[in-house]
C-alpha positions in Angstrom: -13.7 7.0 70.1 -14.1 3.5 68.7 -17.4 2.8 67.0 -19.6 0.0 68.3 -19.9 -3.0 66.0 -23.2 -3.1 64.1 -23.7 -6.8 65.1 -22.4 -8.7 68.1 -21.7 -12.5 68.4 -21.3 -14.3 71.7 -21.1 -17.9 72.8 -23.2 -18.3 75.9 -23.1 -21.9 77.0 -24.9 -24.0 74.4 -26.2 -21.0 72.4 -24.7 -18.8 69.7 -26.1 -15.3 70.5 -26.6 -12.7 67.8 -27.4 -9.1 68.9 -28.3 -6.6 66.2 -26.5 -3.6 67.6 -27.8 -0.4 66.0 -30.4 0.7 68.6 -30.5 4.4 67.5 -31.4 3.2 64.0 -33.9 0.7 65.4 -31.4 -2.1 64.5 -31.9 -1.6 60.8 -29.9 -4.0 58.7 -26.9 -3.0 56.5 -25.2 -5.0 53.8 -22.2 -5.7 56.0 -24.5 -7.1 58.8 -26.1 -9.5 56.3 -22.8 -10.8 55.0 -21.3 -11.1 58.5 -24.3 -12.9 60.0 -24.4 -15.4 57.1 -20.8 -16.3 57.7 -21.4 -16.7 61.5 -24.4 -18.8 61.0 -22.4 -21.1 58.7 -19.7 -21.5 61.3 -22.2 -22.2 64.1 -24.0 -24.8 62.0 -20.8 -26.8 62.0 -20.0 -26.3 65.7 -21.3 -29.2 67.8 -21.0 -27.1 70.9 -23.7 -24.7 69.6 -27.1 -26.4 70.2 -29.2 -23.4 69.1 -28.9 -19.9 67.8 -30.6 -16.9 69.5 -31.1 -13.5 67.8 -32.1 -10.3 69.6 -32.0 -6.6 69.0 -30.2 -4.1 71.2 -32.2 -1.5 73.1 -35.9 -1.5 74.1 -37.5 0.0 71.0 -37.0 -2.6 68.3 -35.9 -6.1 67.4 -35.3 -4.7 63.9 -37.4 -2.2 61.9 -36.1 -3.2 58.5 -33.3 -2.5 56.1 -31.2 0.7 56.2 -33.6 2.4 53.7 -31.7 5.7 53.6 -28.5 4.0 52.4 -30.4 2.0 49.8 -32.0 5.2 48.6 -28.6 6.9 48.3 -27.2 4.0 46.4 -30.0 3.8 43.9 -29.9 7.5 43.3 -26.1 7.4 42.8 -26.3 4.2 40.6 -23.9 2.3 42.8 -24.2 -1.5 43.2 -24.9 -1.4 47.0 -28.7 -1.7 46.7 -28.6 -4.8 44.5 -25.8 -6.4 46.6 -27.8 -5.7 49.8 -30.9 -7.3 48.6 -29.0 -10.3 47.1 -27.2 -11.0 50.4 -30.2 -10.3 52.6 -32.3 -12.8 50.6 -29.5 -15.4 50.7 -29.4 -14.9 54.5 -33.2 -15.3 54.7 -32.9 -18.6 52.8 -30.1 -19.7 55.1 -32.3 -19.1 58.2 -35.2 -20.9 56.6 -33.0 -24.0 56.0 -30.9 -23.8 59.1 -30.2 -27.2 60.6 -30.4 -26.1 64.3 -33.1 -24.4 66.3 -33.1 -20.7 65.6 -34.8 -18.6 68.3 -35.7 -15.0 67.6 -36.5 -12.8 70.7 -39.0 -10.2 69.4 -39.6 -6.9 71.2 -40.7 -3.5 69.8 -40.7 -3.0 66.1 -40.4 -6.2 63.9 -40.8 -5.0 60.3 -39.4 -5.6 56.8 -35.9 -6.9 57.1 -36.4 -7.7 60.7 -39.1 -10.1 59.7 -36.7 -11.7 57.3 -34.1 -12.5 60.0 -36.8 -13.8 62.5 -39.9 -15.3 60.9 -38.1 -18.1 58.9 -36.5 -19.5 62.1 -37.9 -22.3 64.1 -39.0 -20.3 67.2 -40.3 -16.7 67.2 -40.7 -15.6 70.8 -42.5 -12.3 71.3 -42.8 -10.2 74.4 -45.7 -7.8 75.2 -44.1 -4.8 73.3 -43.8 -6.4 69.9 -45.3 -4.6 66.9 -45.3 -6.5 63.6 -45.8 -5.0 60.1 -44.9 -5.4 56.5 -45.3 -1.7 55.4 -43.3 -1.9 52.2 -46.1 -0.8 49.7 -46.1 2.6 51.5 -42.5 3.2 50.2 -43.1 1.8 46.7 -41.6 -1.6 47.6 -43.4 -4.9 48.2 -43.5 -7.3 51.2 -40.2 -9.0 50.5 -37.7 -11.0 52.7 -39.8 -14.1 52.0 -43.2 -12.4 52.3 -44.2 -14.3 49.1 -43.9 -17.5 51.0 -45.2 -16.8 54.5 -48.0 -14.3 53.8 -50.1 -16.7 51.7 -49.6 -19.4 54.3 -51.1 -17.4 57.2 -54.7 -18.2 58.2 -57.3 -17.3 55.6 -56.5 -14.0 53.8 -54.5 -12.5 56.7 -51.4 -12.4 54.6 -53.0 -10.5 51.8 -54.5 -8.1 54.3 -51.1 -7.5 55.9 -49.3 -7.1 52.6 -51.7 -4.6 51.0 -52.5 -2.5 54.1 -49.3 -2.4 56.1 -51.5 -3.0 59.2 -49.5 -3.3 62.5 -50.2 -6.4 64.6 -49.6 -6.4 68.4 -48.4 -9.5 70.1 -51.8 -11.2 70.5 -52.7 -10.9 66.9 -49.2 -12.0 65.8 -49.6 -15.1 67.9 -53.1 -15.7 66.6 -51.9 -15.5 63.0 -48.9 -17.8 63.7 -46.3 -15.0 63.0 -45.0 -15.5 66.6 -44.8 -19.0 67.9 -44.7 -18.2 71.7 -45.3 -15.3 74.1 -42.8 -14.8 76.9 -43.2 -11.6 78.8 -40.1 -9.3 78.9 -39.5 -10.2 82.5 -38.9 -13.8 81.5 -36.3 -13.1 78.8 -33.2 -13.7 81.0 -34.7 -17.0 82.4 -35.2 -18.1 78.8 -31.7 -17.2 77.8 -30.3 -19.0 80.9 -32.1 -22.2 80.2 -31.1 -22.2 76.6 -27.5 -21.5 77.5 -27.7 -24.5 80.0 -28.5 -26.7 77.0 -32.2 -27.2 77.6 -34.0 -27.5 74.3 -36.1 -24.5 73.1 -39.2 -26.6 73.0 -38.8 -27.7 76.7 -37.8 -24.2 77.8 -40.7 -22.5 76.0 -43.2 -25.1 77.2 -42.3 -24.0 80.7 -41.9 -20.2 80.2 -44.4 -19.2 77.5 -47.8 -17.8 78.4 -51.2 -17.7 76.7 -52.3 -14.4 75.1 -55.6 -13.5 73.4 -55.8 -11.8 70.0 -56.3 -8.0 70.1 -58.5 -7.6 67.0 -57.8 -10.4 64.5 -60.2 -12.9 66.1 -63.1 -10.5 65.5 -61.9 -9.3 62.1 -60.9 -12.6 60.5 -64.2 -13.4 58.8 -64.4 -10.1 57.0 -60.7 -10.1 56.1 -61.2 -13.6 54.6 -64.3 -12.6 52.6 -63.0 -9.2 51.3 -59.3 -10.0 50.6 -60.2 -13.3 48.8 -61.3 -11.1 45.8 -59.5 -11.5 42.4 -57.8 -8.1 42.1 -56.8 -5.1 44.1 -59.7 -3.2 42.5 -62.3 -5.7 43.5 -60.9 -5.8 47.1 -61.3 -2.0 47.3 -64.8 -2.2 45.8 -65.8 -4.7 48.5 -64.3 -2.5 51.2 -66.2 0.5 49.8 -69.5 -1.5 49.8 -69.0 -2.3 53.5 -70.2 0.4 55.8 -68.1 -0.4 58.8 -65.4 1.9 60.2 -62.9 -0.9 59.8 -63.6 -1.2 56.1 -63.4 2.6 55.6 -60.1 2.8 57.4 -58.7 -0.2 55.5 -59.6 1.2 52.1 -58.2 4.6 53.1 -54.9 3.0 54.1 -54.7 1.0 50.9 -55.2 4.1 48.7 -52.2 5.9 50.3 -49.8 3.1 49.0 -48.0 3.0 45.6 -50.5 1.7 43.0 -47.7 -0.2 41.3 -46.4 -1.7 44.6 -49.9 -2.7 45.7 -50.5 -4.6 42.4 -47.1 -6.2 42.7 -47.8 -7.3 46.3 -51.1 -8.8 45.2 -49.5 -10.8 42.4 -46.6 -12.0 44.5 -48.8 -13.2 47.3 -51.1 -15.1 45.0 -48.1 -16.5 43.1 -46.3 -17.5 46.3 -49.0 -19.7 47.5 -47.9 -22.4 45.0 -44.1 -21.8 45.1 -41.5 -23.3 47.4 -39.4 -21.0 49.6 -36.4 -20.8 47.3 -38.5 -20.1 44.3 -40.2 -17.3 46.2 -36.9 -15.7 47.0 -35.8 -16.0 43.3 -39.1 -14.3 42.4 -38.6 -11.5 44.9 -35.0 -10.9 43.7 -36.3 -10.4 40.1 -39.0 -8.0 41.4 -36.6 -5.9 43.6 -34.2 -5.5 40.7 -36.9 -3.8 38.8 -38.2 -1.8 41.7 -34.8 -0.2 42.4 -34.5 0.7 38.7 -37.9 2.5 38.8 -39.5 5.6 40.4 -41.9 4.8 43.3 -39.3 3.4 45.7 -37.3 6.6 45.7 -40.4 8.7 45.9 -41.8 6.7 48.8 -38.6 7.0 50.7 -38.3 10.7 49.9 -41.8 11.3 51.3 -41.4 9.1 54.3 -37.8 9.5 55.4 -36.0 12.3 53.5 -38.5 15.2 53.3 -41.1 13.5 55.6 -43.9 15.4 53.9 -46.1 12.2 53.7 -47.2 13.2 50.2 -45.6 10.8 47.7 -46.3 11.5 44.0 -46.6 8.0 42.6 -46.1 7.2 39.0 -48.5 5.9 37.8 -50.7 7.7 40.2 -53.7 5.4 40.1 -54.4 1.7 40.0 -56.2 1.9 36.6 -53.0 3.2 35.0 -51.1 0.1 36.1 -51.7 -2.7 33.6 -51.2 -6.4 34.0 -48.4 -6.3 31.4 -46.6 -3.6 33.4 -46.7 -6.0 36.4 -45.6 -9.0 34.3 -42.3 -7.2 33.6 -41.3 -7.3 37.2 -41.3 -11.1 37.2 -39.2 -11.7 34.1 -36.0 -13.8 34.7 -32.7 -12.1 35.2 -30.5 -14.4 33.1 -27.1 -14.7 34.7 -28.1 -12.2 37.4 -30.6 -14.5 39.1 -30.4 -15.0 42.9 -27.6 -17.6 43.4 -29.4 -20.1 45.6 
């Protein structure tokens, strides 16, 4: 029996349609998918018949839940080059989408996390339906919010980006719209009408002006002031102290969530988000590539994946085990240049 392709390409009228086609794996990205998609985007950029690119995920459960973490784990453990090559080509793809010369419309349903954020958020139009669930949960597996998180997280309203990056909080569609992560809300029942109009050559702006609907925030509107006050603090430790001093259920749950994450990854995420506020997109991607090279040479990523995906015991043994043991010089090392191994942007 022939195996289904991992990624599908189709010309539908005026659109180039990409379908991430691993529904059983929540459309998780592989290295081959990143390389293939980069080549196809380059071809469509030079095709005058393609007026815009649309990307979607197969199945009902996810647009894309991230990278294929199990394969990255196996590569790192075996010392093969796959992990470094995956991140290099994934980040180059993220940059290509950010700089794409044509409208790039991501149709977001179900899980939109990690690598799925990287192939959607940097495009011109992010169209969510009512099922979308957005998160950057990387610190929970000893990683950091990558795929351009350094750039877009500090540019969200107030301290929303720091809150997302340090806690892994999941946003439903209304909160994603309120934060500017999604640009439009089109209910699932309107997806085919949207595709039809785009295929007919109607511009994404005109189409979405007709089909998109208003949607209120679920929680972010009420939480924004305390997020901005607490997550504006000058370190992870002072953020946690501010949460501990707040008697609300929200603060208690937020502090508890943060304390389950890798201490090293949490401090890395804090530093990258603060740094990224003053960096251009390409410099953010170069910074993240330096960081990820050090992460996959370390301990916590493999321990986080083991606890979450391999053994599923939910009890990672982080090294170091506490924030106080992670010094600023330890974090500095993740940001050092890579010499001739820098991201080739």
